[in-house]
C-alpha positions in Angstrom: -31.1 30.5 -18.5 -28.5 27.9 -16.2 -30.0 25.4 -14.7 -29.7 25.0 -11.1 -26.7 22.0 -11.5 -24.2 24.1 -14.2 -20.2 24.1 -14.6 -20.0 26.7 -12.0 -22.2 25.1 -9.6 -20.9 26.0 -5.6 -17.7 27.8 -7.6 -18.2 31.1 -6.4 -14.8 33.1 -8.0 -12.7 33.0 -10.7 -9.8 31.1 -9.6 -12.4 28.4 -8.3 -13.4 27.8 -11.2 -9.9 27.8 -13.0 -9.1 25.3 -10.1 -11.8 23.1 -9.9 -11.8 23.3 -14.4 -8.0 22.5 -14.5 -7.2 20.3 -11.9 -9.6 18.7 -10.4 -12.3 17.8 -12.2 -11.0 14.9 -14.1 -8.8 13.2 -11.3 -9.8 9.7 -11.0 -11.7 8.7 -7.9 -10.0 6.4 -5.1 -13.4 5.4 -2.9 -10.9 3.9 -0.6 -14.1 3.9 2.6 -17.9 2.3 1.4 -20.4 0.2 2.2 -21.4 -1.4 -1.4 -22.5 -5.0 -1.4 -19.8 -6.7 -2.7 -22.1 -9.2 -4.1 -24.3 -6.4 -6.2 -20.2 -5.6 -7.6 -19.6 -9.2 -8.4 -22.7 -9.7 -10.0 -22.8 -6.3 -11.9 -26.3 -5.7 -10.6 -28.7 -4.0 -13.3 -31.2 -1.7 -10.8 -35.0 -2.6 -12.0 -36.5 1.3 -11.7 -35.0 4.7 -9.9 -36.4 3.8 -6.6 -33.9 0.8 -6.2 -31.2 2.2 -7.0 -31.7 5.7 -5.7 -34.6 5.2 -2.0 -34.0 1.4 -1.7 -31.0 2.0 1.5 -31.1 5.3 1.9 -31.3 6.8 5.8 -30.3 10.1 4.6 -33.9 10.4 3.2 -36.1 8.5 5.0 -35.0 11.1 7.8 -36.0 13.7 6.0 -39.3 12.0 4.6 -40.0 11.2 8.5 -39.3 15.1 8.9 -41.6 15.7 6.5 -44.8 14.0 8.3 -44.1 10.9 5.7 -45.2 7.3 7.0 -43.0 4.9 7.4 -44.6 2.4 4.7 -43.5 4.9 2.2 -39.7 4.5 3.9 -39.1 1.2 4.6 -41.9 0.2 4.5 -44.3 -2.5 2.5 -45.4 0.6 -0.4 -44.8 -0.1 -4.2 -41.6 2.0 -5.3 -43.6 4.5 -7.1 -45.5 5.4 -4.2 -41.9 5.9 -2.0 -40.4 7.7 -4.9 -43.7 10.3 -4.9 -43.1 10.2 -1.1 -39.8 11.6 -1.8 -40.4 13.6 -4.4 -42.9 15.4 -2.1 -40.3 15.9 0.4 -37.9 17.0 -2.3 -38.8 21.3 -2.3 -39.0 21.0 1.5 -35.2 20.4 1.9 -33.7 23.3 0.6 -30.8 24.5 2.4 -30.2 20.8 3.7 -27.8 19.4 1.6 -30.3 16.6 0.6 -31.1 19.4 -1.8 -27.9 19.6 -3.7 -27.3 16.0 -3.6 -30.2 14.9 -5.4 -30.1 17.3 -8.1 -26.4 16.9 -8.5 -27.5 13.2 -9.0 -30.0 13.5 -11.2 -27.9 15.4 -13.1 -24.8 13.5 -13.5 -26.5 9.6 -13.5 -29.3 10.5 -15.7 -28.5 14.0 -17.6 -31.9 15.6 -15.6 -32.2 19.0 -15.3 -35.9 19.7 -13.4 -36.2 20.6 -10.1 -37.8 17.0 -8.7 -41.6 18.0 -7.3 -44.7 16.2 -7.3 -45.3 17.3 -10.5 -41.9 16.7 -12.3 -42.2 13.5 -10.5 -43.7 11.3 -13.2 -41.7 12.5 -16.5 -38.1 12.2 -14.2 -39.7 8.9 -13.1 -40.0 7.6 -16.5 -36.6 9.2 -18.4 -34.7 7.7 -15.2 -36.1 4.5 -15.6 -35.1 4.7 -19.8 -31.8 5.2 -18.7 -31.4 2.1 -16.1 -32.9 -0.3 -18.8 -29.5 0.2 -20.7 -26.4 -1.2 -19.4 -24.4 2.2 -19.4 -25.8 2.4 -15.3 -25.4 -1.1 -14.4 -22.9 -1.1 -11.4 -20.4 -2.1 -13.5 -21.3 1.1 -15.7 -21.5 3.5 -13.1 -18.4 2.9 -11.8 -16.9 3.4 -14.8 -18.6 6.4 -15.6 -17.3 8.3 -12.7 -13.9 7.0 -13.5 -13.6 5.1 -9.9 -10.4 3.6 -10.3 -10.9 1.9 -6.8 -13.7 0.7 -4.5 -12.4 -0.2 -0.8 -15.7 -1.9 0.4 -16.5 -2.5 4.6 -15.9 -6.3 5.6 -16.2 -8.6 8.4 -13.8 -10.7 9.1 -16.5 -13.5 9.4 -17.6 -12.8 5.5 -16.3 -15.5 3.1 -15.3 -12.9 0.2 -16.6 -15.4 -2.1 -17.5 -12.3 -4.2 -13.6 -10.6 -3.4 -12.4 -13.1 -4.9 -14.5 -13.4 -8.2 -13.7 -9.5 -8.6 -10.1 -10.2 -8.1 -10.1 -13.1 -10.8 -12.0 -10.6 -12.5 -10.6 -8.4 -15.5 -12.4 -5.1 -15.1 -11.0 -1.7 -15.2 -11.4 -0.6 -11.7 -10.0 -2.7 -8.4 -12.5 -4.1 -5.9 -10.8 -4.7 -2.4 -12.0 -5.7 1.3 -11.5 -3.4 4.3 -11.1 -5.4 7.4 -14.6 -4.4 10.2 -13.8 -6.3 13.1 -16.3 -4.5 15.1 -18.5 -7.6 16.2 -15.1 -9.2 17.6 -15.6 -6.6 20.5 -19.2 -6.9 21.0 -18.8 -9.3 24.4 -21.4 -7.6 26.6 -23.9 -9.5 24.0 -22.6 -12.8 24.4 -25.2 -15.0 22.3 -24.8 -12.4 19.4 -21.1 -12.5 20.1 -20.2 -16.3 20.7 -22.7 -17.2 17.2 -20.6 -14.7 15.6 -17.5 -15.7 17.4 -18.1 -19.7 15.7 -18.5 -17.7 12.2 -15.6 -16.6 12.4 -13.9 -20.0 13.7 -15.8 -21.7 10.4 -14.0 -18.9 8.1 -10.7 -19.3 9.9 -10.3 -22.7 10.0 -9.2 -22.3 13.8 -11.6 -24.0 17.0 -11.8 -20.9 18.9 -12.0 -21.6 22.6 -9.1 -19.7 24.1 -8.0 -15.9 24.0 -5.4 -17.0 21.5 -6.9 -18.9 19.5 -9.7 -15.5 18.9 -6.4 -13.6 18.2 -5.0 -16.1 15.6 -8.4 -16.2 13.8 -8.1 -12.8 13.2 -5.2 -13.2 12.0 -6.0 -15.5 9.6 -8.5 -13.7 8.2 -6.6 -10.4 8.2 -4.3 -12.5 6.2 -6.7 -13.5 3.8 -8.4 -10.2 3.7 -4.7 -8.8 2.4 -4.2 -11.7 -0.8 -7.3 -10.0 -2.0 -5.7 -6.9 -1.5 -6.8 -5.2 1.4 -5.3 -2.4 2.7 -7.3 -1.3 5.7 -8.9 -1.8 8.5 -12.1 -0.1 9.9 -13.5 0.6 13.4 -17.0 2.1 14.5 -16.8 3.6 17.7 -18.4 5.5 20.1 -14.7 6.8 21.6 -11.3 4.7 21.8 -10.9 2.1 23.8 -7.6 2.3 26.5 -8.2 -0.2 29.6 -4.9 -2.0 29.3 -5.0 -5.1 31.6 -2.7 -8.3 31.8 -3.0 -11.9 29.4 -4.2 -13.4 31.9 -7.4 -11.7 32.8 -7.9 -11.3 29.1 -8.1 -14.7 28.7 -10.1 -15.0 31.9 -12.4 -12.5 30.6 -12.7 -14.1 27.1 -13.9 -18.2 28.9 -16.6 -16.0 30.8 -17.7 -14.5 27.9 -17.4 -17.8 25.5 -19.8 -19.3 28.5 -22.8 -16.8 28.0 -21.6 -15.1 31.2 -22.4 -11.5 31.4 -19.4 -9.3 31.7 -19.3 -6.2 33.3 -18.4 -2.7 31.5 -14.6 -2.4 32.7 -13.9 -5.9 31.9 -15.6 -5.3 28.2 -13.2 -2.2 27.8 -10.1 -4.3 28.4 -10.8 -7.3 26.1 -12.0 -4.2 23.2 -9.1 -2.3 23.9 -6.7 -5.5 23.7 -8.5 -6.9 20.0 -8.0 -3.4 18.9 -4.4 -3.3 20.1 -4.0 -6.6 18.0 -5.6 -5.8 14.8 -3.4 -2.3 14.8 -0.5 -4.4 15.5 -1.3 -6.6 12.4 -1.7 -3.6 10.4 1.4 -1.9 10.9 3.6 -5.5 10.5 1.5 -5.4 6.7 1.7 -1.5 5.9 -1.9 -1.5 6.3 -3.3 2.0 7.6 -6.2 1.9 10.7 -9.4 3.8 10.4 -11.3 4.7 13.3 -14.7 6.4 12.8 -15.7 7.9 16.2 -18.8 9.9 17.9 -21.5 8.3 16.5 -24.7 7.7 18.9 -26.2 4.6 17.4 -29.8 2.9 17.9 -31.4 6.0 19.4 -34.4 4.9 19.3 -35.6 1.5 20.7 -39.0 1.2 19.4 -37.4 1.5 15.8 -34.8 -0.7 16.1 -36.5 -3.5 17.1 -39.0 -3.0 14.4 -36.6 -2.6 11.7 -33.0 -2.9 12.8 -29.7 -0.6 12.1 -28.8 1.8 9.7 -32.3 2.6 9.2 -31.9 6.4 10.2 -32.3 6.5 14.0 -28.5 7.0 14.7 -27.5 10.9 15.4 -23.8 12.8 16.8 -22.5 12.1 20.2 -21.0 13.9 22.5 -18.7 11.1 24.2 -15.1 12.8 25.6 -12.5 11.4 23.1 -8.9 13.0 23.8 -7.7 11.0 26.5 -8.5 7.5 25.4 -7.9 8.4 21.9 -3.9 9.5 23.2 -3.4 6.8 25.6 -4.6 4.1 22.8 -2.4 5.7 19.8 0.3 6.1 22.7 0.1 2.5 23.5 1.3 1.4 20.2 3.6 4.2 19.1 5.8 2.9 23.0 6.1 -0.2 20.9 7.0 1.5 17.7 3.8 -0.1 16.4 1.2 2.5 15.1 0.1 2.2 11.5 -1.2 4.8 9.5 -4.7 5.9 11.1 -6.9 8.0 9.9 -8.9 9.9 12.5 -12.9 10.4 12.0 -14.7 12.3 14.2 -18.5 12.6 14.3 -19.0 15.6 16.1 -17.8 19.1 15.0 -16.6 20.2 18.0 -13.8 17.7 17.9 -12.2 19.1 14.7 -9.7 20.9 17.1 -9.2 18.1 19.1 -8.5 15.8 16.4 -6.3 18.3 14.6 -4.4 18.5 17.3 -3.8 14.5 18.2 -2.3 14.0 14.5 1.0 16.0 15.4 1.3 13.9 18.4 2.2 10.7 16.6 3.9 12.1 13.1 7.1 9.8 13.3 9.4 11.8 10.5 9.0 9.0 8.3 6.2 8.8 6.7 4.4 12.3 5.5 0.8 12.6 6.8 1.2 9.0 8.7 -1.7 10.3 11.4 -4.9 11.5 9.2 -7.5 13.8 10.1 -10.5 12.0 8.2 -13.4 13.5 5.8 -16.5 14.9 6.7 -18.4 12.2 7.8 -21.9 11.1 7.8 -23.6 14.3 9.0 -20.8 16.2 8.1 -20.1 15.2 4.9 -22.0 18.7 3.5 -20.8 22.0 2.5 -20.6 23.9 5.6 -18.9 20.4 7.6 -16.4 19.3 4.8 -15.2 23.6 5.1 -14.9 23.2 9.0 -13.2 19.8 8.2 -10.5 21.5 5.7 -10.0 24.8 8.3 -9.4 23.2 11.3 -6.7 20.6 8.9 -5.6 23.4 7.5 -5.0 25.4 10.7 -3.7 22.9 12.7 -1.8 20.6 10.2 -0.8 20.3 6.6 -3.7 20.2 4.2 -1.5 19.8 1.5 -1.1 15.9 3.2 -5.2 15.2 2.9 -6.2 12.7 1.7 -9.6 13.0 0.7 -12.9 12.3 -0.1 -14.7 9.0 0.1 -18.5 8.3 -0.2 -18.7 5.9 3.1 -22.2 4.6 1.6 -24.2 1.7 0.6 -25.6 3.7 -2.8 -24.3 3.4 -6.1 -25.9 7.2 -6.6 -23.2 9.0 -4.3 -20.5 9.1 -6.5 -21.1 12.7 -6.3 -20.3 13.5 -3.4 -16.6 13.4 -4.4 -17.4 16.1 -6.7 -19.3 18.0 -4.0 -15.9 17.4 -1.9 -13.7 18.8 -4.8 -15.8 22.0 -5.6 -16.4 23.1 -2.1 -12.4 22.3 -1.7 -11.7 24.5 -5.1 -14.3 27.0 -3.7 -12.4 27.4 -0.3 -8.7 27.8 -1.7 -10.1 29.7 -4.5 -11.4 32.4 -2.5 -8.1 32.4 -0.1 -6.1 33.4 -3.4 -8.5 35.9 -4.5 -8.1 37.2 -0.9 -4.3 37.5 -1.3 -4.1 34.6 1.7 -2.0 32.1 -0.9 -0.1 32.9 -3.3 -2.2 32.7 -7.2 0.7 30.2 -8.4 -0.1 26.9 -10.5 2.9 25.8 -9.6 1.6 25.3 -5.8 -2.4 25.7 -6.6 -2.6 22.8 -9.7 -0.1 19.7 -8.0 -2.4 20.8 -4.2 -5.3 20.2 -5.6 -4.9 17.0 -7.7 -3.1 15.6 -4.9 -6.2 16.5 -2.5 -8.3 15.0 -4.9 -6.8 11.5 -5.6 -2.4 11.7 -5.6 -2.6 11.5 -1.6 -4.4 8.5 -1.1 -3.6 6.3 -4.1 0.3 7.1 -2.4 -0.9 6.8 1.2 -2.8 3.6 1.4 -0.2 2.2 -1.3 -2.7 1.5 -3.9 0.2 1.6 -7.0 0.8 -2.0 -6.4 -2.4 -2.7 -6.9 -3.5 -0.4 -9.7 -0.3 0.0 -11.7 -0.9 1.9 -14.3 -4.6 2.7 -15.0 -6.6 3.4 -18.1 -8.5 6.1 -16.1 -5.8 8.0 -15.1 -5.8 11.6 -17.0 -2.0 11.9 -16.0 0.8 10.8 -14.4 0.5 10.9 -10.7 1.9 14.2 -9.7 5.8 14.4 -8.8 4.4 16.1 -5.2 2.0 13.2 -3.8 3.0 12.4 -0.4 6.0 10.9 -0.6 8.2 8.8 2.3 12.2 8.9 3.4 11.9 5.5 2.1 9.7 5.7 -1.3 12.6 5.4 -3.2 13.0 1.6 -1.7 9.5 1.0 -2.6 9.3 1.6 -5.5 12.4 -0.1 -6.3 10.4 -3.1 -4.6 7.0 -2.9 -6.8 5.4 -2.6 -3.0 3.6 0.0 -1.4 6.2 2.6 1.4 7.2 0.7 3.9 5.1 1.5 7.3 6.6 1.8 10.6 8.1 -0.9 11.9 
């Protein structure tokens, strides 16, 4: 009898199984957006037990446990690690039809070779077996990346961070690359002047700039952007409810800066104008360097005030927001496009109701120079499960070019999340395989093979310009497919050894 997680898990047709096993399964991983701690990567963290690697910071699991009546001390509190694990084990049987049930057993299988279903009865044996495996070196931070054939990790980093762990990683001779991603969200938070000014002082120290004016802030961000680039960065990332599109004069921006720098409260309209122009500045820096801009839009964060005060952010009290997105997003992208300064851009939407809004937004700003320049990002956060992935893939297929899609990310703080890539690849192959068997797509290996490989790996490698960073990687099982994303200027890029040039 096959275990629950078997070779053909989620693959419901013969064609789906062939696509996955022949084309998707062995492709390396480019995890271009995650939240892994750079320190853990630099120091090759070893995990003491299953709680530490699996439950320590996983707000997905905490939400499920709270929903199952588990007290907070077993989620984020002071209960001993084994008791927290037992609380999770008791919860797992109640997660049937939640993606957590799939992820839990896929992770146990792939990391520890455990085929048992997790529940209160099997928990002691699973705890023991997993901890025995963790005692070795194969499941250290570095061991995990090598086990899952991860070629590159893009962490998420504040411009005020000193980047010392990234500097150490850049000097290492590891068989994978770890690069920072420029995340200047705190630069926008002038509606909280005490917090913002404290952060601004940290940024000033990191950039070696005395930030007393609006122009000083722009210079500091530019210097940190350059520092990130020297360590391999190829993207910025921005977590926003909606795009900002309140355009203002330089004189007014300088006045808003002075007001906030003196610790005075700004109006909502002043905050929006300030944030708009910080975002435009970073986007233009990206365009000049050929970087990618990632916009994560639509999260309604920190809804539970009591828990936020007790536990802080990122503890499982966020949800999907129902913000109007189209008009401000179009205006923001259009302002950059008018100046021919719109970088490659990935639009991640958290509300599935916006799939078609975002999917149609892509075509407004394709420039005919970069294939797939504006991307509908992979299913994110609450949507990175089977149904959410299918919604995203179907919307992109109907409204744009699925074949140019850059594929999946973990978007995770956990080293246990790499099976998310496998999960996406199985969902993808099942979707395409079903279409083939219905006669809606030709059963032609010369079409299907490149499509699947590129949607798992090849497109992301070209889109971000990772060839310059990766060179000829030992993890790559085959040469990059000749049908990967290309640009009209790709020959020049190859000749120079750099990434494809961006729009001016």
